[in-house]
C-alpha positions, 0 to 999 in steps of 0.5 A: 433360791438358787437362781437369786443366790447366783444372780447375787454372786455374779453382781459381788464378782462384778464388783469386786473382781476389777479391784481384785486384778487392779491389786493383783496387777500392781503386786507383780510391779516393782512398786510393792513387794508381795510375798506368796503367802500374802498372795494367797492369802489376799486371792482367798479372801476375795473369794470368800468376800464374793461369797459374803456379799452375795449372800448378804445381798440375798438376805437384804432382798429377802427380808431387810428390803421388804420389812422396810417397805412394809413399815413405811408403807404401814406406817404411811397408811395409818395416817399418823404423822406423829407415830409414823415419825416416833417410829422412824426416829427409834428404827433409825437409832436401833439399825445403827446401833446394830451396824458392824461399822459403828462398833468397829469405829466405837473400838477404835477411838479408845477413849476420844470421848467420855465414856468411851465407845458407848457414848458414840454409839448412841450420839451416831445412832440418835443423829442419824433417827433425827435426820431419818425423822427429817427425811420422812418428813421431807417426803410427807411434805414433799419439800426440796431436798436440795434446799435441805442438803444446803441448809444442813451443810451450811450448819455442818460447815459452821460447827467446823468452824467452832471445832477449830476456834475452840482447838478441837479441830483435831476432832473432825475426822472422828465426826466425818468417819460417823457419817460413814455408819450410814453407808453401811450394810444394815442402815443402807438397805433399811433406809432405802426401803423404808423411804421406797415404801413411804413414797409409794403409799403417798403416791403422786407423780413424783413418788419415786422422785420423793424417796430419793436422797434419804441416805444423803440426808441422814449421812449428815446427822452423825457428823452433827451430832459427834461435831456437837458432842466433840465440842462439848468433850475433851481428848484427844483422838486416838486410833489404834490398829490392830498390830498382831500378825497372824500365820496363815494355815493352821491358825486360820480356823481358830480365828474365824472361830474365836471371831465368831464366838466373841460376836455372839 
């Protein structure tokens, strides 16, 4: 376990340190004004980020990835296409609802759409579920990924044109922001592992290639779902960012503790 955690922290260091060094170098130039307090907060946050990414990646390798592979292989071995597609849709909805990125986005949009963030969460979840179902069909029936991407992106551009035509073009950023949910820390490992499990069980000379591109395909689903919702709803986008300023030091523990309690 210790060696695995060390390897994951090393991977996280390789990902985070280049960006950290760039920010630190820029902070010592006349381009930006950064106080000593902000530098200290940034460095400490970067260290915690490295530790958090390492722990999360270790947990994903130990739990989420094997779970996704076992679910995919088990459903495929059952040879019941309907069951596999149904479970795939349900799993796509559930893991998307559990995605923290989506919760943050839903909290920011306020009253963009009727029902607030709850409607957005279930709309995005349904979009991911439907396109995960299509991604599994693509693996089972060995369809060409590029043809599917071209077709669905043409649909996406058509819906964008409809939004502009209906005077709701300002809602486009919300749709594309929703597509970023499928690149979150919960959705990506599970979808990739699920595709690997299904593809490996089906076999064939191109089994590894068949599992490629599932995230790209599933990313279209939330965008299309939100654009369709925008066409049938009213409202103007509201992106509210927190304006509270916290003092570093004595309040840091209180902030972390209150955030953890609110998430329970």
